C-alpha positions in Angstrom: 7.3 -23.2 -5.9 7.2 -21.3 -2.9 4.5 -21.3 -0.5 2.6 -18.1 0.4 3.0 -17.0 4.6 -0.1 -16.8 6.4 -0.2 -13.3 6.6 0.7 -13.6 2.3 -2.0 -15.9 1.6 -4.4 -13.7 4.3 -4.8 -11.5 1.4 -6.0 -13.6 -1.0 -8.2 -15.1 1.6 -10.2 -11.7 2.4 -10.6 -10.6 -1.0 -14.2 -10.3 -1.9 -16.3 -9.0 -4.7 -15.9 -5.5 -3.1 -13.0 -5.1 -1.5 -10.2 -5.8 -4.0 -6.7 -6.5 -2.3 -4.2 -5.6 -5.0 -1.7 -2.6 -5.1 -2.3 0.0 -7.4 0.7 2.3 -9.0 0.9 5.2 -10.8 4.1 6.6 -12.4 4.4 9.8 -15.0 7.2 9.6 -17.1 8.7 12.7 -19.7 9.7 10.4 -22.9 11.2 13.7 -24.2 14.3 12.3 -22.8 14.2 9.3 -24.4 16.8 8.6 -27.0 15.0 8.4 -30.1 12.2 9.6 -28.8 8.7 7.9 -27.3 8.3 4.2 -28.3 5.6 2.0 -26.3 8.0 -0.9 -28.1 11.4 0.4 -26.6 9.0 0.2 -22.8 7.8 -3.3 -23.9 11.6 -4.2 -24.8 12.6 -2.9 -21.4 10.2 -4.8 -19.3 10.7 -8.1 -21.4 14.5 -8.1 -20.9 14.2 -7.8 -17.4 11.2 -10.2 -16.5 14.1 -12.6 -14.7 14.9 -10.0 -12.3 11.2 -10.1 -11.1 10.2 -13.6 -10.8 7.2 -12.4 -9.1 5.8 -11.2 -12.4 5.9 -14.8 -13.7 4.5 -16.9 -10.7 1.1 -17.6 -10.3 -1.0 -18.7 -7.6 -1.9 -22.5 -7.3 -4.3 -23.3 -4.3 -3.7 -26.5 -2.2 -6.7 -29.0 -2.6 -9.3 -29.5 0.2 -7.3 -26.4 1.6 -4.9 -28.4 3.5 -2.5 -25.6 3.8 -1.7 -22.1 1.9 -1.4 -21.8 -1.4 2.0 -21.8 -3.1 3.3 -19.7 -6.1 4.7 -21.9 -9.1 5.6 -20.3 -12.4 3.3 -20.3 -15.0 4.1 -22.2 -17.8 1.7 -20.6 -19.9 2.7 -16.5 -19.2 2.5 -14.2 -22.1 3.5 -10.9 -22.0 1.0 -9.3 -23.8 -1.6 -10.3 -20.9 -0.3 -8.5 -18.7 0.7 -5.6 -20.2 -1.4 -2.8 -22.5 -1.3 0.4 -24.2 -4.3 2.9 -23.8 -4.9 6.4 -24.3 -6.7 9.2 -21.9 -9.3 11.5 -23.5 -8.2 15.3 -23.8 -7.3 17.1 -22.3 -5.4 14.4 -20.8 -4.8 16.4 -17.4 -4.3 14.4 -13.9 -7.9 14.3 -13.4 -8.4 12.1 -16.7 -5.4 10.0 -15.6 -7.1 9.7 -11.8 -10.6 8.1 -13.7 -8.5 6.0 -15.5 -6.6 4.9 -13.1 -10.0 4.8 -10.6 -11.5 1.9 -12.9 -8.4 0.0 -13.4 -8.4 0.0 -9.3 -12.1 -1.2 -9.5 -11.0 -4.5 -11.1 -10.2 -8.0 -9.5 -7.3 -9.5 -10.5 -8.0 -12.9 -13.0 -6.0 -15.7 -10.7 -5.8 -18.1 -13.2 -2.8 -15.7 -14.1 0.2 -14.2 -12.7 -1.3 -11.2 -10.3 -0.1 -8.2 -12.2 -1.2 -6.0 -15.0 0.1 -2.9 -16.3 -1.4 -0.1 -18.5 1.1 2.4 -20.9 -1.3 5.7 -20.8 -0.4 8.1 -23.3 -2.3 11.2 -24.4 -1.4 13.1 -21.3 -0.7 17.2 -21.0 2.8 18.1 -21.6 3.7 15.0 -23.6 3.6 12.8 -20.5 3.4 8.9 -20.7 2.4 7.2 -17.4 2.6 3.5 -16.1 0.1 2.0 -14.1 0.7 -1.4 -12.3 -1.3 -3.0 -10.7 -0.1 -6.6 -8.5 -2.2 -8.2 -5.6 -0.8 -7.8 -2.2 -0.3 -11.3 -1.3 2.8 -10.9 -3.7 4.2 -7.5 -1.9 3.8 -5.1 0.6 5.0 -1.3 0.0 8.7 -2.0 0.4 9.1 -5.2 -1.5 6.7 -3.5 -4.4 9.5 -0.3 -4.5 12.3 -3.0 -4.6 10.6 -5.2 -7.6 9.6 -2.4 -9.5 13.1 -0.7 -9.5 14.4 -3.2 -11.5 12.5 -1.7 -14.7 14.0 1.9 -14.1 17.9 3.0 -14.9 20.2 6.3 -13.3 20.4 7.4 -16.7 18.1 7.6 -20.1 21.0 5.4 -22.3 21.6 1.9 -20.0 23.7 -0.9 -20.7 21.1 -3.0 -22.5 20.1 -6.5 -20.1 20.3 -9.9 -22.3 17.9 -11.8 -20.7 19.0 -15.6 -20.2 16.6 -18.1 -21.1 14.0 -19.5 -19.4 12.1 -22.6 -18.9 9.4 -22.6 -16.3 9.7 -25.5 -14.0 7.2 -28.4 -13.9 3.6 -27.3 -12.6 3.1 -29.7 -9.8 0.2 -32.4 -9.6 -2.2 -32.3 -6.9 -0.9 -35.4 -4.9 2.7 -33.2 -5.1 0.6 -30.3 -3.2 -1.3 -32.7 -0.9 1.9 -34.2 0.1 3.9 -30.6 0.9 0.5 -29.5 2.6 0.6 -32.7 5.1 4.7 -31.8 5.3 4.1 -28.2 6.5 1.1 -29.7 9.0 3.5 -31.7 10.6 5.6 -28.7 11.9 2.3 -26.5 12.8 2.6 -28.1 16.5 5.9 -26.5 17.1 5.1 -23.2 15.4 2.2 -22.9 17.5 4.0 -23.7 20.7 6.9 -21.0 19.5 4.1 -18.5 19.0 2.5 -18.9 22.1 5.8 -18.5 24.1 6.5 -15.5 22.1 3.3 -13.9 22.6 3.0 -14.1 26.4 6.4 -12.2 26.2 4.6 -9.7 24.0 2.0 -9.5 26.3 3.8 -9.0 29.7 6.1 -6.6 27.4 3.1 -4.9 26.1 1.1 -4.3 29.8 4.6 -2.8 31.4 4.7 -0.3 28.4 1.2 0.6 29.0 1.8 0.9 32.5 5.1 3.1 32.0 5.1 6.9 31.6 6.1 7.3 28.5 2.5 6.0 27.5 -0.9 7.7 28.0 -4.4 6.9 26.6 -2.8 5.0 24.0 -4.3 5.0 20.4 -6.3 1.5 20.0 -8.3 0.2 17.6 -12.0 0.0 18.0 -12.0 3.1 19.0 -12.2 5.6 16.4 -15.2 7.7 15.8 -17.6 7.0 12.9 -17.7 9.1 9.4 -19.2 8.8 6.3 -16.4 7.2 4.9 -16.8 4.4 7.8 -19.5 2.0 6.1 -19.0 -1.3 4.0 -17.8 -0.2 0.8 -18.7 -1.1 -2.8 -16.2 -2.3 -5.6 -15.6 1.2 -7.4 -13.3 3.1 -6.4 -12.0 7.4 -6.6 -8.3 8.3 -7.2 -6.9 11.6 -6.8 -3.3 13.1 -7.0 -1.0 15.7 -5.7 2.1 16.8 -4.2 4.7 18.8 -1.9 7.6 20.1 -1.0 9.9 17.6 0.7 12.3 20.6 1.8 9.5 22.2 3.3 8.0 19.1 5.0 12.0 18.8 6.4 12.2 22.3 7.6 8.5 22.2 9.3 10.3 18.6 11.1 13.5 20.2 11.8 11.7 23.6 13.4 9.4 21.9 15.5 11.1 18.6 16.5 9.1 16.0 14.9 9.7 13.0 12.0 8.9 13.3 8.4 6.0 10.8 9.3 4.7 13.0 11.9 4.2 16.1 9.4 2.8 13.9 7.3 0.4 12.7 9.2 -0.2 16.1 10.3 -0.8 17.8 6.4 -3.3 14.7 6.2 -5.0 15.7 9.3 -5.3 19.1 8.1 -7.0 18.4 4.8 -9.3 16.0 6.6 -10.2 18.2 8.9 -11.1 21.0 6.0 -12.9 18.0 4.2 -15.4 16.7 7.3 -16.0 20.5 8.0 -17.1 21.3 4.3 -19.3 17.9 4.1 -20.9 18.5 7.2 -18.6 15.4 9.4 -15.9 16.7 12.2 -16.5 14.3 14.9 -16.5 14.8 18.2 -13.1 13.2 19.0 -9.8 12.5 17.0 -10.0 10.0 13.9 -7.6 6.6 14.0 -5.4 6.2 11.2 -3.8 2.6 10.9 -0.5 3.8 9.8 1.4 0.1 8.3 5.0 -0.3 9.5 7.7 -2.1 7.4 9.4 -5.3 10.0 11.7 -6.3 6.9 15.3 -6.8 7.2 18.0 -6.8 5.2 17.6 -11.0 5.6 14.3 -11.3 4.5 13.6 -12.9 0.8 12.2 -10.1 -1.9 8.6 -10.2 -2.4 5.9 -11.5 0.2 4.5 -9.3 3.1 6.7 -8.1 6.1 4.3 -5.4 7.6 2.7 -4.9 10.9 0.9 -2.0 12.1 1.1 1.1 14.2 -2.6 3.2 15.3 -2.1 6.9 16.0 -4.9 9.7 16.2 -5.5 12.4 13.9 -6.6 15.3 16.0 -8.9 16.7 13.1 -11.2 18.6 16.1 -7.9 20.9 16.7 -8.2 24.2 15.2 -4.2 25.3 15.6 -1.9 23.5 13.2 0.7 23.6 15.1 -1.0 22.0 18.4 -2.2 19.3 16.3 1.1 18.5 15.6 2.2 18.5 18.5 0.3 15.8 19.9 0.7 13.7 16.5 4.3 13.6 17.7 3.3 12.6 21.3 0.9 10.0 20.0 3.4 8.4 17.5 6.3 8.5 20.2 3.4 5.9 22.1 2.4 4.1 19.2 5.9 3.1 18.2 6.4 2.2 22.4 3.5 -0.2 22.1 4.5 -1.7 18.3 7.9 -2.5 20.0 6.6 -4.0 23.0 4.1 -6.5 21.0 6.5 -7.5 18.5 6.7 -6.9 15.1 6.5 -11.1 14.0 2.9 -11.5 16.0 0.4 -10.4 13.6 2.9 -12.8 11.2 3.0 -15.7 13.5 -0.7 -16.0 13.7 -1.6 -15.6 10.1 0.2 -19.0 9.9 -2.8 -20.5 11.4 -5.5 -19.4 9.4 -8.0 -22.1 8.1 -8.3 -20.8 4.3 -11.7 -22.3 3.2 -13.1 -20.5 6.8 -11.2 -17.4 6.3 -12.7 -16.5 2.8 -15.9 -17.4 3.8 -16.3 -15.3 6.8 -14.6 -12.7 5.1 -17.1 -12.9 2.4 -20.3 -13.2 4.9 -19.1 -10.1 6.2 -18.7 -8.2 3.6 -22.1 -9.2 2.0 -23.8 -8.8 5.4 -22.6 -4.9 5.5 -21.1 -6.1 9.3 -18.9 -2.9 9.1 -21.6 -1.0 9.8 -22.7 -3.1 12.9 -20.2 -2.3 15.2 -17.5 0.5 15.8 -15.0 1.1 13.0 -11.8 -0.5 13.8 -10.3 2.4 12.5 -10.9 5.4 10.2 -8.5 5.0 7.6 -5.2 4.0 6.1 -2.2 6.2 6.1 1.7 4.9 4.5 4.7 6.8 3.9 6.6 4.8 1.3 10.2 5.3 0.9 11.1 6.0 -2.4 14.2 7.0 -4.7 16.6 10.0 -3.8 18.1 9.9 -6.7 16.8 11.1 -10.8 15.5 7.5 -12.1 14.3 6.5 -16.0 12.2 3.7 -18.0 13.4 3.2 -21.4 15.2 6.4 -21.0 11.9 8.4 -19.9 12.5 10.9 -17.0 10.1 9.6 -14.2 8.6 12.9 -12.7 6.2 11.3 -10.5 5.5 8.0 -8.1 1.8 7.7 -6.8 1.6 4.5 -4.9 -2.0 2.9 -3.5 -3.3 0.4 -1.2 -6.3 -1.6 -1.0 -9.3 -0.2 0.4 -10.4 -2.4 3.7 -14.1 -2.7 4.5 -15.2 -0.3 6.9 -12.5 2.4 6.3 -13.3 3.9 2.5 -10.4 5.9 2.6 -6.7 5.1 2.0 -4.0 7.8 1.8 -0.5 6.6 0.8 2.5 9.5 0.2 6.3 8.5 -1.4 9.4 11.1 -1.2 10.8 11.5 -4.6 13.6 13.3 -4.9 12.7 17.0 -3.8 8.9 16.4 -3.4 6.4 14.2 -1.6 3.9 12.3 -4.4 0.3 11.9 -2.9 -2.2 9.4 -3.5 -5.1 9.0 -2.4 -7.7 5.9 -3.2 -11.3 5.9 -2.1 -14.4 4.1 -2.1 -16.5 5.9 -4.4 -19.6 6.2 -2.7 -18.1 6.7 0.3 -15.9 9.6 -0.1 -17.2 12.2 -2.9 -15.0 15.2 -3.8 -11.8 12.7 -3.3 -9.6 15.7 -5.1 -10.4 18.2 -2.0 -8.5 15.5 0.2 -5.0 15.3 -2.5 -5.1 19.0 -2.7 -5.8 19.9 0.7 -2.8 17.8 1.6 -0.7 20.4 -0.4 -2.1 23.2 1.1 -1.3 22.0 4.7 1.9 21.8 4.2 2.4 25.2 2.6 0.5 26.4 5.8 3.1 24.5 8.2 6.0 25.7 5.9 4.4 29.3 7.0 4.3 28.3 10.7 7.9 27.3 10.8 9.4 30.7 9.0 7.6 32.3 11.6 8.5 30.3 14.4 12.1 30.5 12.9 
């Protein structure tokens, strides 16, 4: 039994009928490398044999009576892999558009909290003979980095790995309500000391942040609640749309080296160019820069696998800038300031204060906020989320099938109906876009626009060289 941290639990509390707090990932496989040819049974066999390496896959949430403490994760004695692993086929022609429609439908449905909070579909019928794995897991259990670390156990470095013999499994005893209550009370006894420590650390962070803001390296910092309102900022529905694209990692690295930026700066700049074109096409270009929330992993090597160790920084995306190189330079300077602010505030501040959230109050507040569409009655906290997740630098295989694409997608939050995620995968950058379907029409234009923008920046780098 393991108690969720305050931040982990917050993803449960803030979930509403329209704001699903799960992450969705799509892995595209080429089964031509599978020994003996493609077999769904082989994929199932591999997953079943490695569940002991991914304990989160057998754990379900248990709520504490009366909301006395954050929920706990317990081993589900009724775990059945067939409740989580499904086999489907997409209609012809089986392009990425048909796959994206299926993924959007899956992402539009909440997970069943009476079971371990994950599901996976093996999707057949794709063009080129490809097969896809579409996985969905609740954010209370993983963040981007821990999700990648957990999923790596179903992948191999060759199409013919050594077989894994799973150890026998018998679940722990399910705790009684009395066990949950006594554990919660013991946790509460430690709260005063945690409050004192958190207040002291926060005071230090505020002092450090004040000094940073007054320093010469930070001017006009990007802050939450300063974002312009766009067509994709409003109350979200339960419906999701998904789109994919791919760009060259080598081209992005050339741009980085030519203009003295980081890979993340180039990714943000390419997103900016794509969003500029989309906003112009939909007659919605704002009079100032967009504000992107950029998740930042604060996970260390000593942190346990699973859960959330994440913070965020806010970065301006200058969609009004016509010159792409000038836009990249502006982003480079803004991310430097954002990193200074994030470092001064402290990586654990959000984690620490989340520990004191009252479960019942937080859940009711989230539902009230969503039901009354309050996101439309105040300035947006941010316009969108842009994530950059490190991916595999070497070829990977699943059940012998070669991995040819990995497209992770985070949740959509109230007030910001667009989430863009990139993941480096061998020599490419895989781009996944997920959005509230009603707020962001023509989502594929944003996805393909990212690829076009990388090509544009690559040409600018060649010209500058």
